[in-house]
C-alpha positions as a Markdown table, in Angstrom:
| # | Residue | x | y | z |
|---|---|---|---|---|
| 1 | Val | 9.1 | 12.4 | 5.2 |
| 2 | Gln | 5.7 | 11.6 | 6.3 |
| 3 | Leu | 3.8 | 9.2 | 4.6 |
| 4 | Gln | 0.0 | 8.8 | 4.6 |
| 5 | Ala | -2.5 | 6.5 | 3.2 |
| 6 | Ser | -5.9 | 7.0 | 2.1 |
| 7 | Gly | -8.4 | 6.2 | -0.4 |
| 8 | Gly | -9.8 | 2.9 | 1.3 |
| 9 | Gly | -13.7 | 2.1 | 1.6 |
| 10 | Leu | -16.1 | -0.9 | 1.4 |
| 11 | Val | -16.4 | -2.9 | -1.9 |
| 12 | Gln | -17.8 | -5.9 | -3.1 |
| 13 | Ala | -15.8 | -8.9 | -4.1 |
| 14 | Gly | -14.1 | -8.8 | -7.7 |
| 15 | Asp | -14.2 | -4.7 | -7.3 |
| 16 | Ser | -11.5 | -2.5 | -7.7 |
| 17 | Leu | -9.7 | 0.2 | -5.9 |
| 18 | Arg | -6.9 | 2.6 | -5.6 |
| 19 | Leu | -5.2 | 3.4 | -2.4 |
| 20 | Ser | -2.8 | 6.6 | -2.4 |
| 21 | Cys | 0.2 | 7.2 | -0.5 |
| 22 | Ala | 0.9 | 10.8 | 0.0 |
| 23 | Ala | 4.4 | 12.0 | 1.0 |
| 24 | Ser | 5.4 | 15.1 | 2.9 |
| 25 | Gly | 8.4 | 16.9 | 4.6 |
| 26 | Gly | 11.2 | 15.5 | 2.5 |
| 27 | Thr | 12.8 | 14.2 | -0.7 |
| 28 | Phe | 10.3 | 11.5 | -1.4 |
| 29 | Ser | 11.7 | 10.1 | -5.0 |
| 30 | Ile | 15.0 | 8.7 | -3.3 |
| 31 | Tyr | 13.0 | 6.5 | -1.1 |
| 32 | Asp | 11.7 | 3.3 | -1.5 |
| 33 | Val | 8.0 | 2.9 | -0.3 |
| 34 | Gly | 6.1 | 0.0 | 0.6 |
| 35 | Trp | 2.4 | -1.0 | 1.3 |
| 36 | Phe | 1.5 | -3.5 | 4.3 |
| 37 | Arg | -2.0 | -4.2 | 5.7 |
| 38 | Gln | -2.9 | -5.7 | 8.8 |
| 39 | Ala | -6.3 | -7.8 | 8.9 |
| 40 | Pro | -8.1 | -8.1 | 12.1 |
| 41 | Gly | -6.8 | -10.5 | 14.7 |
| 42 | Lys | -3.5 | -11.0 | 12.5 |
| 43 | Glu | 0.1 | -9.7 | 12.2 |
| 44 | Arg | 1.1 | -6.8 | 10.0 |
| 45 | Glu | 1.8 | -8.3 | 6.6 |
| 46 | Phe | 3.6 | -6.8 | 3.6 |
| 47 | Val | 2.0 | -6.0 | 0.3 |
| 48 | Ala | 4.3 | -4.6 | -2.3 |
| 49 | Ala | 7.0 | -1.9 | -2.5 |
| 50 | Ile | 8.5 | 0.2 | -5.0 |
| 51 | Ala | 11.8 | 1.2 | -5.4 |
| 52 | Trp | 13.4 | 4.8 | -6.2 |
| 53 | Ser | 14.2 | 3.3 | -9.5 |
| 54 | Gly | 10.7 | 2.2 | -10.0 |
| 55 | Thr | 11.5 | -1.9 | -9.7 |
| 56 | Thr | 8.3 | -3.4 | -7.9 |
| 57 | His | 8.2 | -6.1 | -5.7 |
| 58 | Tyr | 4.8 | -8.0 | -4.5 |
| 59 | Ala | 3.6 | -10.5 | -2.0 |
| 60 | Asp | 2.4 | -13.5 | -3.3 |
| 61 | Ser | -1.2 | -13.6 | -1.9 |
| 62 | Val | -1.6 | -10.0 | -4.4 |
| 63 | Lys | 1.0 | -10.7 | -7.5 |
| 64 | Gly | -1.3 | -10.2 | -10.5 |
| 65 | Arg | -4.0 | -8.5 | -9.1 |
| 66 | Phe | -2.2 | -5.7 | -7.2 |
| 67 | Ala | -0.1 | -2.7 | -9.0 |
| 68 | Ile | 2.0 | -0.3 | -6.9 |
| 69 | Ser | 3.3 | 2.6 | -9.0 |
| 70 | Arg | 4.9 | 5.9 | -7.8 |
| 71 | Asp | 4.7 | 9.6 | -9.0 |
| 72 | Asn | 7.7 | 11.3 | -8.0 |
| 73 | Val | 6.4 | 14.7 | -9.1 |
| 74 | Asn | 3.3 | 14.8 | -6.9 |
| 75 | Asn | 5.0 | 12.6 | -3.8 |
| 76 | Arg | 2.4 | 9.7 | -4.1 |
| 77 | Val | 2.5 | 6.1 | -4.5 |
| 78 | Tyr | -0.3 | 4.2 | -5.3 |
| 79 | Leu | -1.8 | 0.9 | -4.8 |
| 80 | Gln | -4.2 | -0.4 | -7.4 |
| 81 | Met | -6.2 | -3.0 | -6.4 |
| 82 | Tyr | -8.3 | -5.6 | -8.6 |
| 83 | Ser | -10.1 | -8.7 | -8.2 |
| 84 | Leu | -10.5 | -7.9 | -4.8 |
| 85 | Lys | -11.5 | -10.6 | -2.1 |
| 86 | Pro | -12.9 | -10.5 | 1.2 |
| 87 | Glu | -9.5 | -11.7 | 2.5 |
| 88 | Asp | -7.9 | -8.6 | 1.2 |
| 89 | Thr | -10.1 | -6.8 | 4.1 |
| 90 | Ala | -7.4 | -4.9 | 6.2 |
| 91 | Val | -6.2 | -1.5 | 7.3 |
| 92 | Tyr | -3.4 | -0.7 | 4.8 |
| 93 | Tyr | -0.3 | 1.2 | 5.5 |
| 94 | Cys | 2.3 | 2.9 | 3.8 |
| 95 | Ser | 5.9 | 3.5 | 4.9 |
| 96 | Arg | 9.4 | 4.0 | 3.4 |
| 97 | Val | 11.0 | 0.5 | 3.3 |
| 98 | Ser | 14.3 | -1.5 | 2.9 |
| 99 | Gly | 13.2 | -4.7 | 1.5 |
| 100 | Thr | 10.1 | -5.8 | 2.7 |
| 101 | Thr | 10.9 | -4.0 | 6.3 |
| 102 | Ser | 9.2 | -0.7 | 7.2 |
| 103 | Leu | 11.7 | 1.8 | 8.3 |
| 104 | Asp | 9.0 | 4.4 | 9.9 |
| 105 | Leu | 6.4 | 4.5 | 12.7 |
| 106 | Trp | 2.9 | 3.2 | 11.6 |
| 107 | Gly | 0.6 | 6.0 | 10.5 |
| 108 | Gln | -3.1 | 5.9 | 11.0 |
| 109 | Gly | -3.6 | 3.8 | 7.7 |
| 110 | Thr | -6.8 | 3.4 | 5.6 |
| 111 | Glu | -9.2 | 0.4 | 6.1 |
| 112 | Val | -10.4 | -1.6 | 2.9 |
| 113 | Thr | -13.6 | -3.9 | 3.7 |
| 114 | Val | -14.6 | -6.4 | 0.8 |
| 115 | Ser | -17.7 | -7.9 | 1.0 |
| 116 | Ser | -18.4 | -11.5 | -0.4 |
């Protein structure tokens, strides 16, 4: 399975944005999928994950502001981001996960820039 993130852009603080992760080449519904991000000059960090069962898990920094969901019919996982802050600025990636650990090589990612 290959996953590709999209939907990033330039927004203002307080805005919302929805990222999409499209899967191809395998049985998507059996995998847990997560979102990660890497801000300039920082290490990549876990953001959110959704299990094949629909159970979700969030990093404390985004809990209550971000919502992860999946559409197994269309092989997509979404990250709905609300109340965006400048510190959410990063390149966002999606991948298959085990817990909060990525199982895949990183793809291109999608860039989110939040202006103050």
